[in-house]
C-alpha positions, 0 to 999 in steps of 0.5 A: 739933234745929236751930231752923228757925223762926229768922227770921234763918236762914229769911231767909238761905235765901230770900235765897240762893235768889233769888241762885242761882235764875237760875244754877240754871235756866241750869244745868238748861238746860245739862244738858238740852241735853247728851245722856246716854244710859246709858253715855254720861254723860261730858259731863253728868258734866263739867258737874256737876263744873265746876258744883260747883267753881264753887259752892265744894264742898270736894271734887269727884271722879269715880270709875273708873266715871264717877260724880261726887261733891261734898262740902260740909263742915260747920263741926261734926261730924255725919252725912253725908247723900247727895243722889243723882241719876242722870246718864243718861236714856232715849231721846227716841223719835220727835221728832215726838211732842214737839209742837214742843219740841226734846228737847234744847232746854232751852226755857223757856215757860209751859204747861199743867201737871198738878198731880195734886191739882187741875185743870191750870193754867199754870206756867213749865216747862223742857222736854226729855228728862230734865227730869223724870227727873232733871235738874231734881232734879239741878240743885236738889240740886247748888245745895242744896250751893252754898246751904249753902256760902253759909250757911257763909260767912255764919257759920251753923253747918253740922253734918255733911256734904252729899254730892252723888252723880251716878251712871251707868246707873240707867235699865237698872235694875241699880243698877250705878252706885250699887252701885259708888259705895257698895260700892267708891268710898266705902270706898276714899276713906274715906267713908260716908253715913248717909242718902239723899235721892233726886231722883227725881220726887215733886212736892215730896212726901216719898216713902217707898218703892217695890216691888222688881223681879226679871226672870226668864227661863223656858226651856221645852224641847221637841224640833225636827221639820219643820213638816210633821210636828209630831207627830215633835217636841215643841212648846215653845210648846204646852208653855209654855201651861199654865205661862203660864195658871197664872202668870196665873190662879193665881200673880198673884191670890195675890200679897200686897198692901201698904197703901202700895205696892199689890199685888205683880205679875207680867207676861209681857212677852216671848215668844221661840222657838228656832230661830225658823224657820217650817218648824221646830217650836221646841225652846225657848220663852223667857218673860221675866217682870217681877215686882214685889216687896214688902218681905218678898219676895226674888228667891229667893222669886219664883224659888221660886214659878215653880219650884214651878209648873214642878215640879208640871207636870213631875210630871204631864207627863213631856214637860214640861221647864223651868227659871227663872233671874234675868236678867242683863245686861252693863253697860259705863260710859263709862269702859269699866268693865263689870259683869255685873249681876243684874236684881234690885232690892230693895223698900223702905219707910220709916215716916212715923214714922221719926225721919229722915222726921219731921225732914224733914217738920218742916223743910219745914213750917218753911219754909212747905211743906205736907207730903204723902207718897207712894210711887213706882210705878217703881224707883229706886237707893234699892233699894240705900240702903234696900232693901239697906243699910237706911239712912234714905232718902226722895225729895224733888224738884220733878219730876213723875212723870207726865212721866217718859219721855214726849214731854211731859217738863218740870219746873216752875221754880217747883217748882225754887225751892221744892225748893232751899229744901226740900232745904237745910231737910231737910239742916239739920234731919236733921243736927241731929235726933240719932242716932235719925234714923239708925236702921236701917230695918225693915219 
């Protein structure tokens, strides 16, 4: 394993961090000032490509879906570590809630911040939509590649390859950008990856997993009649009521719990009926369910739980008819490429004792950072890299989760500087950690 305690290397990392810091902060401001709603990421993709070319990446390209890839090649053979960010963001919402900040301003000032682990204090922050999800982390990852370029120029050995990937359409939660990148773009280019570091918000902690997500649609059937004669029809809303009660009172409390990820959950978030007219008894009641899964659970097992309740109700009530499916959505990228994407994201968890995680932790300690671990409440594209591909995956980022998707969206600039050093240290250490660091993740 690389000796990150070497004073010459640590000094070089810190010196180059100081050299790049101003440009990195100006870059994150440009990213925030460039709107990039899902399906509209082209301008941010252009910025990322131009910045990587300016920083001296060896290879930079855009794929047919609009994802961008930048590669810094090492001086010695070794593994390829993907550093991943998504380029889209959610709507800023009502601008009046932003308390004087332009959501696309990229304004920098000192302000109150919540450190989570202690009382709030003040720090310099950059403000605006996606500062914490994920443009602050995105800028840091891209500049980590630039820092490696400068280390290489100074004669330091670099093992393996650094690969930055900026993907489209993460926010809709169907992983279409990441799936296309990994399953189609990389193989077509003769590329692969051995592990992934996500830039999703972690407050400089190492994050090691999150629950999965399955969106299900239950349709309960009835029969229409005039609203003045409801006894002539079968009201699908009334027929849905015992199903709703059993999901709430029986299924939810019985769901499993993980000591790190918490309890699996199910939430009824949308109810619709058809035809949806006041004078017509509805013949369809549609229930949209948000099911959060744990390792060991799948979309199929979640679907089976609902189907079991449906079957039981149907056996007791000849008028009860219902079905359940996994929802899907048509997602079209800014290049025009469209996917019918299933709303199914896999859960995943990597052990703190996995050699990849240990190597990342040792790297942070070597550059003077305290190591803490955590897990996301929300889902990320790591559902593909670790949940499906079972590749070692962690999150490490300067952004703070509590600001994501809020009108208080911001990222600490001091955390960005620390994160730049940390990302480079992680890369240098894990690429020298040996084959065991890239063992398949099991749970």
